[in-house]
C-alpha positions in Angstrom: 116.1 78.7 103.7 115.8 76.2 100.8 118.8 74.5 99.4 119.2 73.0 95.7 122.2 70.9 95.0 123.7 71.5 91.6 125.8 68.6 90.5 128.4 68.6 87.8 130.9 66.1 87.0 133.3 65.6 89.5 131.9 68.1 92.0 128.5 69.6 93.2 127.7 72.9 94.8 124.7 74.4 96.5 122.3 77.2 95.8 121.0 78.7 98.8 117.9 80.4 98.7 116.1 82.6 101.6 115.9 86.2 103.2 119.1 87.6 105.1 121.5 85.0 103.2 124.0 87.7 102.4 124.0 89.1 106.0 125.0 85.2 107.0 127.5 84.6 104.3 130.2 84.0 106.8 128.0 81.0 108.1 127.1 80.0 104.5 130.5 80.2 102.4 132.6 77.6 102.2 136.2 77.7 103.5 138.9 79.5 101.3 142.2 78.1 102.7 145.0 80.8 102.1 142.4 83.7 101.1 142.9 86.9 102.8 140.5 89.1 100.5 137.2 88.9 98.7 137.0 90.9 95.4 133.4 91.7 95.4 132.3 92.8 91.5 129.2 94.9 91.6 127.5 98.1 90.1 127.1 101.2 92.2 123.2 100.9 92.9 123.8 97.3 94.2 127.0 98.2 96.1 124.9 100.9 98.0 122.1 98.5 99.0 123.9 95.4 99.7 127.6 95.7 100.0 127.8 96.8 103.7 126.1 93.9 105.3 128.0 91.4 103.1 131.3 93.2 103.9 130.5 92.8 107.6 129.7 89.1 107.2 133.1 88.5 105.0 135.0 90.4 107.7 133.5 87.8 110.3 134.9 85.2 107.9 138.4 86.7 107.8 138.0 88.1 104.4 138.6 91.5 103.6 135.9 92.7 101.1 137.1 95.0 98.1 134.5 96.3 95.9 135.2 96.5 92.2 132.5 98.6 90.6 131.4 97.9 87.1 128.5 99.5 84.9 125.0 98.2 85.5 123.4 95.7 82.9 124.9 94.6 79.6 127.3 97.7 79.4 129.5 95.9 82.0 130.0 92.6 79.7 132.6 94.2 77.4 136.2 93.2 76.8 137.3 96.5 77.9 135.6 96.2 81.3 137.0 92.7 81.6 140.5 94.1 81.1 140.1 96.7 83.7 139.0 94.4 86.2 142.0 92.1 85.5 144.2 95.1 85.9 142.6 95.9 89.4 143.0 92.7 90.6 146.9 92.5 89.7 147.3 95.9 91.1 145.6 95.1 94.4 147.5 91.8 94.7 144.9 89.5 94.2 145.9 85.7 94.6 144.5 82.7 93.2 143.3 81.5 96.6 141.0 84.8 96.8 137.3 84.4 95.7 135.9 86.5 93.3 132.2 87.4 94.1 129.4 88.4 91.9 127.0 90.7 93.7 124.3 92.0 91.2 122.3 90.7 88.3 123.2 88.4 85.4 125.4 90.8 83.6 127.6 91.0 86.7 127.8 87.4 87.2 128.8 86.4 83.6 131.6 89.3 83.7 132.6 88.3 87.3 132.6 84.5 86.4 134.7 85.1 83.2 137.3 86.9 85.1 137.4 84.4 87.7 137.9 81.7 85.1 141.0 83.4 83.7 142.7 85.7 86.2 145.7 83.4 87.4 144.3 80.2 85.3 141.2 80.4 87.7 140.2 81.6 91.0 137.2 80.7 93.4 133.8 82.0 92.2 131.0 83.0 94.2 127.5 84.0 93.0 125.3 86.2 94.9 122.4 87.2 92.4 120.3 90.1 93.3 117.8 90.1 90.3 115.3 87.5 89.3 116.9 86.9 86.0 120.1 86.0 87.8 118.5 84.3 90.6 116.1 81.7 88.5 119.0 81.5 85.5 122.2 83.2 85.1 123.7 82.4 88.2 123.4 78.7 88.0 125.4 76.6 85.6 128.5 78.0 85.3 128.3 80.0 81.9 130.4 83.2 81.8 130.9 85.5 79.1 131.3 88.9 77.9 129.5 90.3 74.5 131.1 91.3 71.0 129.4 93.8 68.8 129.2 90.8 66.6 126.8 88.9 69.0 126.2 88.0 72.7 128.4 86.0 74.9 130.8 85.2 72.1 133.8 85.2 74.5 133.5 83.1 77.8 134.2 79.8 79.5 132.3 77.4 81.8 133.3 78.3 85.3 131.1 76.7 88.0 130.7 78.8 91.3 131.6 77.1 94.8 128.2 78.3 96.2 125.3 80.5 95.0 123.8 82.5 97.6 120.3 83.8 96.5 118.9 86.7 98.5 115.0 86.8 98.0 114.5 90.2 99.8 116.7 91.9 97.1 113.8 91.3 94.6 111.4 93.7 96.5 113.0 96.7 95.2 113.7 95.7 91.8 112.4 98.1 89.2 109.0 96.8 87.6 110.5 96.2 84.1 113.6 94.4 85.4 111.4 92.1 87.7 109.2 91.2 84.6 112.5 90.6 82.6 113.0 87.6 85.0 109.5 86.3 84.6 110.4 85.6 81.0 112.8 82.9 82.3 110.3 81.7 84.5 107.9 81.4 81.9 110.7 79.4 79.7 110.9 76.8 82.5 107.3 76.6 82.9 106.8 75.9 79.2 109.6 73.6 78.8 110.5 71.7 81.9 107.8 72.1 84.5 104.2 71.7 83.4 102.9 72.0 87.0 104.7 75.3 87.3 102.8 76.6 83.9 99.4 75.3 85.6 99.9 77.3 88.6 101.0 80.5 86.8 97.8 80.1 84.7 95.6 79.6 87.6 96.9 82.5 89.6 100.1 84.6 89.2 98.9 87.2 91.4 101.4 86.4 94.3 104.3 86.4 92.3 103.3 89.7 90.7 102.9 91.0 94.1 106.1 89.9 95.1 105.1 88.0 98.0 108.2 86.7 99.6 107.3 83.0 100.3 106.1 82.6 97.0 109.1 84.1 95.3 111.2 81.8 97.5 109.5 78.7 96.4 109.2 80.0 92.5 113.3 80.6 92.5 114.0 77.3 94.4 111.7 75.5 91.7 113.4 77.0 88.9 116.7 76.5 90.4 116.0 72.9 90.7 114.7 72.8 86.9 118.1 74.2 85.8 120.0 71.9 88.1 118.3 68.9 86.7 119.4 70.1 82.9 122.9 70.9 83.9 123.6 67.5 85.7 122.8 65.9 82.6 124.7 68.3 80.2 127.2 70.7 81.9 128.3 72.2 78.7 125.7 72.5 76.4 126.5 69.8 74.3 122.7 68.4 74.1 120.2 68.2 76.8 120.9 71.4 78.4 120.1 73.1 75.1 116.5 73.0 76.0 117.1 75.9 78.5 117.8 78.2 75.5 114.3 77.9 74.4 113.2 81.3 73.0 116.9 82.5 73.2 118.0 82.2 69.7 115.8 85.1 68.2 116.0 86.6 71.9 119.7 87.0 71.6 119.6 88.1 68.0 117.0 90.8 69.1 119.3 92.1 71.9 122.3 92.2 69.7 120.7 94.0 66.7 119.1 96.4 69.2 122.8 97.0 70.5 121.6 95.8 74.0 119.8 99.2 74.3 116.3 98.2 73.3 114.2 95.3 74.8 115.3 93.8 78.1 116.3 90.2 78.1 113.2 89.1 79.4 111.2 91.0 76.4 113.4 89.8 73.9 113.2 86.2 75.3 109.3 86.5 75.4 109.2 87.4 71.5 111.8 84.6 71.0 109.3 82.2 72.7 106.5 83.3 70.8 108.4 83.0 67.7 109.5 79.5 68.6 105.8 78.5 69.4 104.6 79.9 66.0 107.5 78.0 64.2 106.6 75.0 66.2 103.1 75.3 65.0 103.9 76.1 61.3 106.3 73.0 61.0 103.3 71.0 62.1 105.4 69.9 65.2 103.5 71.8 67.9 100.2 71.2 69.2 97.2 73.4 68.1 97.0 76.3 70.0 100.3 76.4 71.6 101.2 80.1 70.2 97.9 81.5 72.1 98.8 79.5 75.2 102.3 81.2 75.2 100.8 84.7 74.4 98.4 84.3 77.2 101.0 83.2 79.7 103.5 85.9 78.9 100.7 88.8 78.7 99.5 87.5 82.2 103.0 88.0 83.5 103.2 91.4 82.2 105.7 90.6 79.3 104.3 91.9 75.7 106.1 90.1 72.9 105.0 92.4 70.3 107.1 95.3 69.3 109.0 96.6 66.4 111.1 93.6 64.7 114.2 94.3 62.7 114.3 93.2 58.9 114.2 89.7 58.4 117.6 89.8 56.7 119.3 91.1 59.6 117.7 88.7 61.9 118.7 85.6 59.9 122.1 86.9 59.6 122.3 87.2 63.1 121.3 83.7 63.7 124.8 82.5 61.8 126.6 83.7 65.3 124.3 81.7 67.5 126.1 79.5 69.5 123.9 76.6 68.7 124.8 77.1 64.9 126.2 73.8 63.3 126.0 74.2 59.5 122.8 75.8 60.1 120.6 77.2 62.9 119.4 74.4 65.6 116.0 76.0 67.3 114.6 74.7 70.4 111.0 74.0 69.6 108.0 72.5 71.6 105.9 69.4 70.5 103.8 70.7 73.3 104.3 72.3 76.9 106.9 70.3 78.5 108.1 68.4 75.3 111.1 70.3 74.0 112.6 69.1 71.0 115.9 70.3 69.4 115.5 70.9 65.5 118.2 71.0 63.0 118.3 72.6 59.5 115.1 74.6 59.5 114.8 76.0 56.0 115.5 79.7 55.9 112.0 80.2 53.7 110.1 78.8 56.8 112.0 81.1 59.4 111.3 84.2 57.4 107.8 83.6 57.0 107.3 83.4 60.6 109.4 86.7 61.2 107.3 88.4 58.6 104.2 87.0 60.3 105.6 88.8 63.4 105.9 92.0 61.6 109.6 91.8 60.4 109.9 93.8 57.2 111.4 91.7 54.2 
């Protein structure tokens, strides 16, 4: 097992990474004085695979595990599902000492965390991510939210977990597309923060692609440490943490314009990172060859950044609801790998030109 401490103002918590951590949850969870129940938010597939051993561990910790089933993926992140969970908690007499546990992918964690942040003005929250995207990114840092038709993650709150238990063996059974989606977030860390990781992936990504357990444990630990470092400097996305949104401005726009039924999150972020690299080079900011290097990395990880693009006008309108919008869209660009830069007031004609180059109709 590996442990990474995530430090935020006034407190810290641990991300514990390894195999059989869910079966040992009774040993690894903090104490919840006064709690008698743990409400486990999960989808049907994850429930069938992992709820049994987790419930046994919680029972040993004298917590009765109550499953709260939600749809898989982005379909869970709606106000209707959020409202239904609140009603279930109230009818089952959940109290503010009872922890809410997110068992599943990033969407489950976003939803469960938002519920935990608001039910009875805040209850303890535990992240137990089972997808690569959630393990390397979504479960760390306290961002919780649901979507609106107008945009992704527009209703939410910062609510840090008490602990994050990362079950590496859950990655073995992930569908290939879902596993590759997580590699999009891995590529983000490699391009923006951890150049040594980038060089390792460029030399030989085969252990990761083969899902070697030790290699994945090292990879997840490294990404969690990278994100923890950014969060320690900027918990609430006011400055430095914005670099973690590299590729996400276009990525989130594509997801929303596809009504969350088209590209996976990783595929959308891959397209967003290529867009950001192209825009960096077009502005004379990015080093020559940055786009080509980005495309090579993504291709080696099985991520195809190509695909149909919505009309440029639709994309630009979608940018207006990006959470980084401040009297104009702020983009995270790269001067070179490992050298991110937040750029404001990029002229729309430059943005449109790059979108057209990527195949977006006028």
